[in-house]
LUMVOFI-789801 format. One record per atom (N, C-alpha, C): x, y, z; residue in three letters. Coordinates in pm, whole numbers, padded with zeros to 5 digits, always signed. Example, Ala and Ser with C-alpha at 12.3 -4.5 7.8 and 13.67 -1.06 7.14 Angstrom:
# residues 2
+01319-00569+00780ala/+01230-00450+00780ala/+01320-00330+00780ala/+01285-00225+00708ser/+01367-00106+00714ser/+01290+00003+00787ser/
# end
This chain:
# residues 284
+04301-04790+02487met/+04257-04676+02457met/+04343-04478+02504met/+04384-04472+02463thr/+04410-04307+02493thr/+04366-04206+02491thr/+04385-04128+02557ile/+04285-04011+02612ile/+04248-03887+02494ile/+04361-03855+02400glu/+04316-03840+02266glu/+04193-03892+02199glu/+04183-04032+02193gln/+04064-04102+02117gln/+03938-04081+02210gln/+04022-04095+02319tyr/+03827-04081+02424tyr/+03803-03944+02413tyr/+03921-03808+02395lys/+03865-03666+02379lys/+03761-03674+02249lys/+03831-03739+02129glu/+03769-03758+01989glu/+03599-03798+02060glu/+03585-03884+02088leu/+03475-03971+02124leu/+03374-03868+02165leu/+03413-03785+02343ile/+03290-03713+02389ile/+03338-03562+02279ile/+03342-03567+02147leu/+03328-03464+02039leu/+03217-03547+01996leu/+03277-03625+01958glu/+03133-03722+01824glu/+02976-03720+01926glu/+03030-03743+02039phe/+02836-03810+02091phe/+02824-03647+02172phe/+02881-03552+02106glu/+02809-03420+02147glu/+02779-03378+02270glu/+02925-03444+02372leu/+02944-03381+02502leu/+03081-03308+02526leu/+03065-03250+02488thr/+03189-03056+02434thr/+03180-03009+02580thr/+03067-03008+02597gly/+02973-02857+02704gly/+03051-02951+02830gly/+03083-03028+02873val/+03088-03165+02982val/+03176-03179+02940val/+03237-03173+02861ala/+03402-03233+02885ala/+03472-03308+02933ala/+03509-03167+03092asp/+03562-03194+03152asp/+03558-03277+03270asp/+03442-03297+03264tyr/+03334-03341+03397tyr/+03297-03528+03327tyr/+03349-03560+03145val/+03342-03627+03136val/+03511-03683+03113val/+03639-03662+03107leu/+03710-03663+03177leu/+03774-03710+03333leu/+03704-03594+03362ser/+03811-03572+03490ser/+03719-03770+03613ser/+03576-03788+03568ala/+03524-03913+03581ala/+03509-04006+03537ala/+03591-04014+03442ala/+03583-04137+03360ala/+03709-04236+03477ala/+03705-04379+03446arg/+03746-04522+03471arg/+03825-04568+03368arg/+03993-04645+03405pro/+04021-04672+03331pro/+03922-04870+03356pro/+03931-04957+03200ile/+03824-05080+03224ile/+03928-05163+03142ile/+03902-05290+03124val/+03980-05374+03077val/+03796-05430+02998val/+03812-05454+02897asn/+03678-05487+02874asn/+03675-05618+02759asn/+03643-05729+02774phe/+03618-05838+02713phe/+03543-05857+02592phe/+03582-05842+02467lys/+03485-05858+02340lys/+03459-06004+02362lys/+03332-06048+02309arg/+03338-06218+02290arg/+03399-06268+02116arg/+03405-06318+02133ala/+03513-06413+02000ala/+03473-06466+01908ala/+03567-06623+01846ala/+03525-06689+01820ala/+03468-06732+01897ala/+03411-06830+01800lys/+03353-07045+01945lys/+03492-07108+02016lys/+03456-07093+02123glu/+03576-07208+02163glu/+03594-07308+02093glu/+03754-07318+01979asn/+03795-07450+02001asn/+03906-07553+02037asn/+03920-07459+02142tyr/+04000-07507+02328tyr/+04139-07586+02272tyr/+04203-07530+02187gln/+04286-07558+02107gln/+04440-07508+02179gln/+04399-07355+02304gln/+04505-07310+02372gln/+04472-07252+02454gln/+04519-07288+02577pro/+04431-07367+02723pro/+04534-07259+02768pro/+04422-07214+02831gly/+04459-07128+02942gly/+04411-06936+02859gly/+04372-06933+02776asn/+04327-06822+02679asn/+04219-06773+02812asn/+04185-06639+02713ser/+04039-06604+02827ser/+03918-06596+02777ser/+03833-06732+02850arg/+03698-06741+02792arg/+03582-06747+02889arg/+03439-06690+02802val/+03372-06733+02914val/+03272-06792+02854val/+03156-06876+02930gly/+03113-07072+02926gly/+03215-07200+02906gly/+03121-07287+02818gly/+03263-07410+02827gly/+03278-07491+02959gly/+03384-07549+02888asp/+03411-07535+02953asp/+03554-07539+03030asp/+03636-07471+03084pro/+03764-07457+03209pro/+03893-07553+03182pro/+03984-07500+03177asp/+04142-07543+03136asp/+04196-07535+03306asp/+04198-07672+03356leu/+04247-07631+03496leu/+04371-07741+03390leu/+04433-07790+03587pro/+04537-07789+03649pro/+04528-07941+03699pro/+04582-08085+03704ala/+04629-08204+03712ala/+04578-08137+03850ala/+04497-08245+03896gly/+04440-08281+04014gly/+04371-08165+04074gly/+04333-08014+03967phe/+04228-07991+04103phe/+04019-07994+04104phe/+03992-07936+04244ala/+03871-08008+04285ala/+03827-07912+04203ala/+03722-07996+04130trp/+03641-07849+04094trp/+03485-07859+04231trp/+03509-07711+04212pro/+03427-07633+04334pro/+03291-07643+04366pro/+03229-07697+04452leu/+03068-07744+04475leu/+03029-07654+04527leu/+02902-07669+04533thr/+02799-07626+04696thr/+02763-07734+04801thr/+02713-07638+04840glu/+02700-07693+04994glu/+02597-07847+04990glu/+02573-07831+04832thr/+02465-08013+04880thr/+02545-08060+04807thr/+02651-08083+04765gly/+02755-08145+04657gly/+02741-08118+04516gly/+02637-08014+04444ala/+02669-08041+04320ala/+02775-07896+04290ala/+02776-07958+04171pro/+02897-07902+04119pro/+02917-07800+04061pro/+02970-07649+04105met/+02919-07502+04084met/+02976-07421+03853met/+02943-07444+03873thr/+02890-07320+03715thr/+02972-07313+03666thr/+03072-07345+03582phe/+03226-07251+03544phe/+03099-07135+03464phe/+03231-07015+03472val/+03164-06892+03445val/+03255-06744+03311val/+03380-06791+03379ala/+03508-06663+03307ala/+03603-06772+03354ala/+03712-06775+03267gln/+03843-06825+03305gln/+03949-06599+03256gln/+04010-06609+03309leu/+04076-06493+03261leu/+04222-06516+03235leu/+04305-06520+03123asp/+04458-06521+03084asp/+04513-06437+03179asp/+04583-06404+03274leu/+04645-06316+03330leu/+04769-06228+03240leu/+04851-06298+03166glu/+04969-06268+03109glu/+04890-06154+03029glu/+04823-06204+02969thr/+04816-06076+02856thr/+04657-05977+02927thr/+04603-05990+03015val/+04524-05834+03096val/+04592-05787+03148val/+04703-05796+03200tyr/+04760-05740+03314tyr/+04832-05604+03258tyr/+04910-05634+03143pro/+04943-05551+03079pro/+04867-05395+03085pro/+04727-05463+03030leu/+04587-05386+03014leu/+04533-05301+03139leu/+04515-05384+03220glu/+04495-05301+03412glu/+04534-05186+03387glu/+04528-05064+03394thr/+04609-04929+03440thr/+04657-04918+03567thr/+04534-05032+03663glu/+04581-05039+03825glu/+04709-05127+03870glu/+04675-05216+03792gln/+04810-05363+03791gln/+04770-05408+03897gln/+04649-05399+03937leu/+04589-05527+04073leu/+04634-05636+04046leu/+04598-05700+03935leu/+04611-05833+03898leu/+04744-05953+03883leu/+04728-06017+03923pro/+04870-06102+03912pro/+04908-06130+03718pro/+05012-06082+03733pro/+05042-06061+03585pro/+05093-06202+03518pro/+05022-06322+03594ala/+05127-06423+03512ala/+04977-06524+03589ala/+04917-06654+03544gly/+04889-06723+03584gly/+04705-06714+03461gly/+04629-06760+03540val/+04431-06765+03570val/+04406-06792+03619val/+04284-06667+03593leu/+04183-06624+03689leu/+04053-06707+03691leu/+04054-06783+03749tyr/+03922-06886+03707tyr/+03760-06838+03882tyr/+03670-06837+03784phe/+03513-06796+03790phe/+03385-06855+03803phe/+03355-06951+03957phe/+03226-07038+03933phe/+03143-06987+04036phe/+02973-07039+04025met/+02898-07009+04114met/+02881-07044+04124met/+02779-06998+04265gly/+02654-07217+04232gly/+02478-07162+04221gly/+02380-07140+04259asp/+02249-07164+04224asp/+02184-07017+04290asp/+02110-06939+04123leu/+02089-06839+04168leu/+01931-06787+04242leu/+01976-06835+04384glu/+01810-06870+04452glu/+01806-06698+04516glu/+01902-06601+04537thr/+01931-06479+04585thr/+01995-06372+04485thr/+01906-06246+04477ala/+02058-06160+04405ala/+02234-06106+04441ala/+02155-06142+04604arg/+02280-06122+04673arg/+02344-06177+04781arg/+02499-06178+04728asn/+02543-06301+04813asn/+02565-06410+04802asn/+02580-06388+04630ile/+02532-06627+04561ile/+02661-06634+04633ile/+02661-06757+04645val/+02715-06911+04655val/+02872-06883+04541val/+02914-06886+04516his/+03078-06827+04450his/+03195-06882+04419his/+03266-06949+04381lys/+03450-06937+04330lys/+03496-06890+04331lys/+03628-06792+04357val/+03699-06711+04232val/+03842-06772+04299val/+03951-06873+04177ile/+04075-06933+04230ile/+04125-06882+04076ile/+04241-06800+04187tyr/+04400-06843+04141tyr/+04499-06975+04052tyr/+04522-06957+04052val/+04653-07058+03886val/+04785-07047+03913val/+04846-07007+03963ala/+04958-06905+03949ala/+05045-06912+03805ala/+05053-07027+03732gly/+05085-07054+03615gly/+05002-07183+03548gly/+05068-07160+03408lys/+04945-07195+03309lys/+05002-07371+03193lys/+05161-07380+03330thr/+05193-07546+03244thr/+05089-07660+03324thr/+05046-07814+03162gly/+05002-07889+03248gly/+04810-07763+03180gly/+04765-07720+03210leu/+04606-07734+03173leu/+04592-07760+03056leu/+04432-07795+03048gln/+04350-07924+02988gln/+04228-07898+03028gln/+04186-07895+02904arg/+04048-07849+02899arg/+03956-08004+02992arg/+03845-07920+03104thr/+03848-08013+03148thr/+03658-07999+03186thr/+03552-08098+03184pro/+03461-08074+03137pro/+03379-08060+03344pro/+03260-08066+03332pro/+03238-08112+03511pro/+03266-08223+03496pro/+03251-08294+03679pro/+03245-08418+03720pro/+03081-08492+03704pro/+02948-08341+03711ala/+02808-08372+03712ala/+02844-08219+03606ala/+02696-08271+03610val/+02604-08139+03513val/+02600-08094+03619val/+02585-07869+03597thr/+02690-07777+03689thr/+02537-07795+03747thr/+02524-07680+03885ile/+02391-07654+03963ile/+02305-07528+03846ile/+02359-07461+03763leu/+02329-07415+03618leu/+02261-07449+03540leu/+02344-07575+03495glu/+02343-07623+03361glu/+02263-07707+03323glu/+02175-07739+03445gln/+02051-07848+03412gln/+01948-07872+03221gln/+01913-07762+03260glu/+01887-07784+03078glu/+01994-07768+02933glu/+02101-07761+02974gly/+02104-07722+02892gly/+02325-07681+02877gly/+02412-07717+02855arg/+02530-07643+02868arg/+02518-07511+02800arg/+02600-07426+02884phe/+02658-07317+02822phe/+02761-07361+02674phe/+02773-07268+02613asn/+02901-07203+02513asn/+03003-07194+02515asn/+03149-07165+02472gly/+03272-07114+02486gly/+03287-07017+02427gly/+03347-06925+02490tyr/+03362-06852+02356tyr/+03466-06775+02391tyr/+03592-06740+02331arg/+03711-06671+02375arg/+03677-06548+02424arg/+03752-06526+02475met/+03729-06340+02514met/+03882-06256+02437met/+03882-06189+02411glu/+03957-06085+02322glu/+03904-05896+02471glu/+04054-05918+02579pro/+04095-05777+02614pro/+04127-05648+02529pro/+03994-05578+02558val/+04054-05441+02474val/+04055-05313+02626val/+04199-05215+02660ala/+04230-05157+02723ala/+04070-04977+02695ala/+04030-04947+02813ala/+03930-04927+02766ala/+03849-04786+02863ala/+03849-04631+02815leu/+03766-04594+02919leu/+03663-04533+02957leu/+03541-04561+03056met/+03463-04581+03055met/+03408-04407+03182met/+03298-04312+03089pro/+03240-04241+03201pro/+03214-04323+03290pro/+03130-04223+03388pro/+03012-04223+03452pro/+02900-04326+03415pro/+02853-04434+03491asn/+02630-04487+03359asn/+02531-04417+03404asn/+02477-04493+03483tyr/+02377-04438+03478tyr/+02289-04457+03633tyr/+02425-04464+03693ala/+02346-04520+03867ala/+02518-04447+03835ala/+02523-04431+03851tyr/+02681-04305+03896tyr/+02715-04152+03796tyr/+02613-04120+03748ala/+02708-04026+03697ala/+02595-03878+03806ala/+02646-03812+03766asp/+02605-03669+03839asp/+02532-03592+03679asp/+02346-03635+03735tyr/+02280-03557+03668tyr/+02259-03360+03691tyr/+02325-03331+03774glu/+02297-03245+03822glu/+02432-03105+03711glu/+02495-03217+03700val/+02584-03154+03598val/+02564-03141+03452val/+02498-03253+03482leu/+02403-03268+03352leu/+02242-03260+03233leu/+02247-03195+03135ser/+02160-03207+03124ser/+02061-03346+03035ser/+01925-03303+02984asp/+01870-03462+02990asp/+01953-03489+02835asp/+01934-03413+02734asp/+02028-03418+02600asp/+02140-03473+02639asp/+02231-03389+02736glu/+02351-03547+02771glu/+02346-03602+02846glu/+02296-03644+02909gly/+02259-03753+03006gly/+02218-03874+02964gly/+02125-03857+02787asp/+02178-03953+02726asp/+02222-03973+02601asp/+02347-03889+02554ala/+02438-03846+02522ala/+02563-03974+02609ala/+02543-03967+02718met/+02646-03996+02800met/+02637-04180+02862met/+02527-04200+02807asp/+02458-04317+02788asp/+02481-04380+02740asp/+02494-04308+02529asp/+02548-04371+02489asp/+02697-04417+02502asp/+02737-04302+02483leu/+02955-04292+02439leu/+02940-04441+02576leu/+02907-04471+02674cys/+02897-04561+02786cys/+02830-04694+02702cys/+02752-04718+02659ser/+02678-04824+02612ser/+02820-04862+02516ser/+02879-04748+02420glu/+02979-04794+02314glu/+03065-04848+02417glu/+03191-04810+02413leu/+03292-04793+02494leu/+03274-04955+02641leu/+03137-05017+02687thr/+03113-05138+02772thr/+03083-05246+02714thr/+02987-05198+02547asp/+02994-05326+02465asp/+03082-05442+02459asp/+03060-05534+02516gly/+03166-05699+02560gly/+03034-05706+02639gly/+03083-05896+02638val/+03080-05923+02706val/+03088-05990+02897val/+03235-05853+02911ala/+03303-05882+03077ala/+03385-05787+03061ala/+03367-05700+03204arg/+03419-05583+03181arg/+03545-05622+03310arg/+03608-05578+03284ile/+03696-05545+03516ile/+03752-05421+03550ile/+03661-05303+03622gly/+03701-05253+03648gly/+03585-05161+03579gly/+03618-04961+03657gly/+03485-04926+03618gly/+03342-04942+03709gly/+03281-04832+03646tyr/+03154-04889+03675tyr/+03063-04981+03613tyr/+03026-05021+03788pro/+02938-05164+03777pro/+02816-05013+03731pro/+02720-05191+03673asp/+02627-05115+03594asp/+02465-05157+03743asp/+02411-05015+03724gly/+02272-05089+03812gly/+02198-04966+03790gly/+02014-04960+03948gln/+01979-04821+03982gln/+02052-04757+04050gln/+02124-04761+04185his/+02208-04794+04261his/+02320-04687+04275his/+02398-04640+04285asp/+02528-04626+04297asp/+02595-04690+04456asp/+02559-04755+04503asp/+02506-04857+04655asp/+02653-04963+04600asp/+02683-05000+04562his/+02754-05128+04503his/+02878-05223+04605his/+02937-05032+04609asn/+03063-05048+04727asn/+03057-05067+04788asn/+02923-04973+04872ile/+02957-05034+05096ile/+02851-05135+05027ile/+02747-05176+04942glu/+02673-05325+04973glu/+02796-05386+04970glu/+02918-05446+04946ala/+03004-05551+04898ala/+03056-05551+05033ala/+03151-05408+05129ala/+03160-05336+05191ala/+03138-05390+05307ala/+02990-05421+05309met/+02875-05506+05458met/+02948-05573+05411met/+02915-05720+05348tyr/+02961-05849+05389tyr/+03128-05913+05356tyr/+03199-05827+05295leu/+03301-05787+05297leu/+03414-05806+05460leu/+03390-05667+05473val/+03450-05659+05583val/+03312-05606+05724val/+03283-05578+05790val/+03114-05580+05850val/+03031-05767+05898val/+02991-05860+05751gly/+03005-05913+05783gly/+02850-05945+05790gly/+02755-05863+05744gln/+02634-05829+05819gln/+02544-05893+05591gln/+02454-05884+05595pro/+02392-05869+05474pro/+02334-05708+05531pro/+02322-05646+05380tyr/+02326-05478+05363tyr/+02115-05502+05350tyr/+02083-05377+05398asp/+01952-05409+05414asp/+01873-05278+05315asp/+01963-05205+05212tyr/+01932-05162+05125tyr/+01971-04988+05137tyr/+02000-04964+05272ser/+02004-04806+05350ser/+02197-04819+05287ser/+02186-04722+05179pro/+02388-04691+05225pro/+02412-04591+05386pro/+02294-04589+05396lys/+02335-04457+05536lys/+02374-04522+05637lys/+02240-04686+05665asn/+02279-04756+05770asn/+02364-04849+05779asn/+02465-04914+05572ala/+02547-04981+05607ala/+02664-04848+05644ala/+02657-04793+05597arg/+02816-04675+05642arg/+02785-04684+05816arg/+02679-04597+05859asn/+02715-04629+05964asn/+02770-04783+06178asn/+02734-04890+06033ala/+02812-04998+06104ala/+02974-05021+06082ala/+02971-05032+05916leu/+03101-05000+05874leu/+03253-04901+05985leu/+03150-04768+06025leu/+03233-04695+06103leu/+03188-04803+06236leu/+03076-04804+06336lys/+03113-04890+06409lys/+03194-04997+06439lys/+03203-05056+06321his/+03323-05132+06314his/+03445-05124+06290his/+03448-04997+06265phe/+03610-04950+06233phe/+03643-04869+06378phe/+03544-04877+06489lys/+03542-04783+06615lys/+03556-04666+06645lys/+03517-04611+06585gly/+03452-04430+06507gly/+03561-04407+06431gly/+03631-04479+06326asp/+03781-04422+06234asp/+03733-04480+06141asp/+03674-04273+06135gln/+03570-04271+05988gln/+03635-04288+05877gln/+03785-04249+05831gln/+03886-04240+05787gln/+03878-04446+05727gln/+03914-04541+05795ala/+03896-04593+05843ala/+03796-04673+05755ala/+03667-04676+05741ala/+03557-04677+05713ala/+03561-04628+05625ala/+03582-04474+05604asp/+03582-04454+05418asp/+03699-04579+05343asp/+03796-04561+05379ala/+03935-04669+05278ala/+03832-04772+05248ala/+03789-04886+05335ala/+03714-04966+05329ala/+03584-05021+05286ala/+03511-04871+05189glu/+03395-04842+05173glu/+03484-04884+04953glu/+03539-04714+04958lys/+03600-04706+04842lys/+03716-04750+04785lys/+03823-04860+04838asp/+03893-04979+04809asp/+03781-05071+04741asp/+03714-05101+04742met/+03629-05192+04661met/+03635-05160+04487met/+03597-05260+04472thr/+03657-05272+04333thr/+03612-05376+04202thr/+03566-05359+04109leu/+03468-05455+04016leu/+03602-05562+04013leu/+03575-05673+04085leu/+03695-05812+04089leu/+03648-05798+03849leu/+03523-05806+03857leu/+03496-05855+03693leu/+03291-05884+03701leu/+03240-05834+03601gln/+03114-05754+03548gln/+03124-05898+03420gln/+03023-06006+03483val/+03006-06092+03305val/+02859-06009+03283val/+02752-06052+03163asp/+02719-05973+03157asp/+02641-06081+03050asp/+02402-06100+03085ser/+02376-06224+02941ser/+02408-06151+02789ser/+02505-06305+02801asp/+02449-06356+02633asp/+02390-06414+02554asp/+02392-06397+02475gln/+02246-06442+02342gln/+02341-06680+02364gln/+02475-06557+02278glu/+02515-06694+02183glu/+02604-06745+02308glu/+02619-06734+02422val/+02713-06768+02548val/+02604-06858+02588val/+02476-06796+02621gly/+02384-06877+02700gly/+02348-06834+02802gly/+02392-06739+02854phe/+02341-06656+03036phe/+02263-06594+02954phe/+02180-06570+03080cys/+02088-06457+03097cys/+02072-06471+03233cys/+02134-06376+03276trp/+02128-06356+03481trp/+01981-06201+03536trp/+01872-06335+03521gly/+01725-06235+03587gly/+01676-06176+03508gly/+01637-06068+03448asp/+01626-06010+03323asp/+01732-05957+03211asp/+01833-06079+03147ala/+01860-05996+03108ala/+01954-05919+03138ala/+01995-05915+03276gly/+02088-05865+03443gly/+02302-05863+03385gly/+02329-05915+03456cys/+02492-05910+03491cys/+02561-05927+03589cys/+02601-05974+03593leu/+02711-06104+03750leu/+02776-05907+03807leu/+02872-05881+03916gln/+02909-05856+03935gln/+03020-05922+04055gln/+03099-05933+04052phe/+03253-05989+04108phe/+03336-05893+04227phe/+03321-05852+04350met/+03382-05731+04383met/+03488-05752+04519met/+03581-05702+04506met/+03682-05693+04603met/+03761-05593+04647met/+03778-05624+04749asp/+03858-05521+04861asp/+03995-05512+04743asp/+04078-05429+04656lys/+04196-05408+04579lys/+04296-05421+04731lys/+04297-05422+04824lys/+04407-05492+04955lys/+04427-05660+04945lys/+04276-05751+04937ala/+04310-05837+04876ala/+04352-05883+04826ala/+04309-05809+04659leu/+04270-05792+04555leu/+04504-05836+04552leu/+04530-05765+04661leu/+04675-05738+04561leu/+04757-05876+04688leu/+04652-05921+04810ala/+04747-06032+04838ala/+04702-06167+04795ala/+04599-06172+04681arg/+04584-06255+04625arg/+04525-06397+04664arg/+04462-06271+04803thr/+04337-06399+04861thr/+04253-06383+04836thr/+04207-06417+04709phe/+04050-06430+04597phe/+03956-06574+04697phe/+03955-06573+04832asp/+03841-06682+04894asp/+03788-06505+04985asp/+03825-06419+04857lys/+03732-06262+04997lys/+03722-06221+04884lys/+03620-06253+04801thr/+03541-06221+04673thr/+03348-06247+04777thr/+03333-06105+04707tyr/+03129-06124+04695tyr/+03093-06059+04558tyr/+02953-06183+04546leu/+02906-06141+04394leu/+02772-06176+04402leu/+02704-06051+04323ser/+02608-06048+04351ser/+02483-06026+04186ser/+02359-06026+04217leu/+02334-06009+04058leu/+02289-05876+04031leu/+02263-05762+03960tyr/+02186-05660+03875tyr/+02113-05734+03815tyr/+02006-05694+03792ser/+01868-05696+03672ser/+01798-05577+03711ser/+01710-05584+03511ser/+01670-05384+03568ser/+01505-05513+03619ser/
# end
C-alpha cells in the first residue's frame, strides 16, 4: 500500500479533518488474508492451522506434561520479508508458531521456531493429538501476505484528537486495513495500550504483569538501575511479531472470538533469538 492509497482511504472514510494525525500515527503492517484451503502441494508456504511443513528430524514441541503443542501458523519469510518495512525478520526460511494449553491468557506456553531454509520440508502431522485439538483438528489454509498501513485502533487512538464520529470512522478504517486472519506489526488489538510494557515485564524483568503500567515501568526502571533511557527503550522496542485472529473456517476461537499476540523485542528479533518471545490472548 502506498501513502497515496492510504490518503484516498482517509478521504473515503471522511477523516480529512484529522488527516495529519491519521497519517503520522499509521504503522506499517503485513496483513495475512486467508486464501484457499491448504492442499499441501507447496511446502513451506505461509499457512494457518492444519499441519506444518517441517524438516527431517524436527522435534515437535511438547508441553511440560508431554502433550504435543498445537501448530498455529508458519510464515514463508521469502515472500514476507519484502513486504515488511522495518525488515526485522530473516529474509528467507520459515518461521513456525506453536502453543500449549490456554490455562491463562497471559504468558501462554508456546514455541516460535525458525528454520533457515526450505530444502526437504514436508507435511508433518503431530505425533499425537495436540493439546488444543482434543475435539477435532484445525483446518489448514494458505495465507496471502499484503503490505498495508494501520491507523491506531481502539486501544491506541488519541480520542482527544478525534470526535465521536471520527473515532467511529477510524475504527472502520482500521477494520478495513486489518481484515485478515493474522498480521505482523501495527497496533495489537485490545482494550488498553499496555501491550509493550506487559511484554517487557515478562521478557526483560522476568516478572508477571499486574495490569498496572505504572508499577511495571517502575519495575523496569529498577531493573535498569535507574537508567530511564534504557527502560524507555526496552518498552518501546517490543513489537507484534504475529497476531492470529479467531477464524471460523480454520476453527480458531481464542476466548470470546479474540486473538493471540506473539510479542518480541526488536533486538532479539534481529539476533534471531526466537526463544525470547511472549504470548498472550486478548478477548473482549
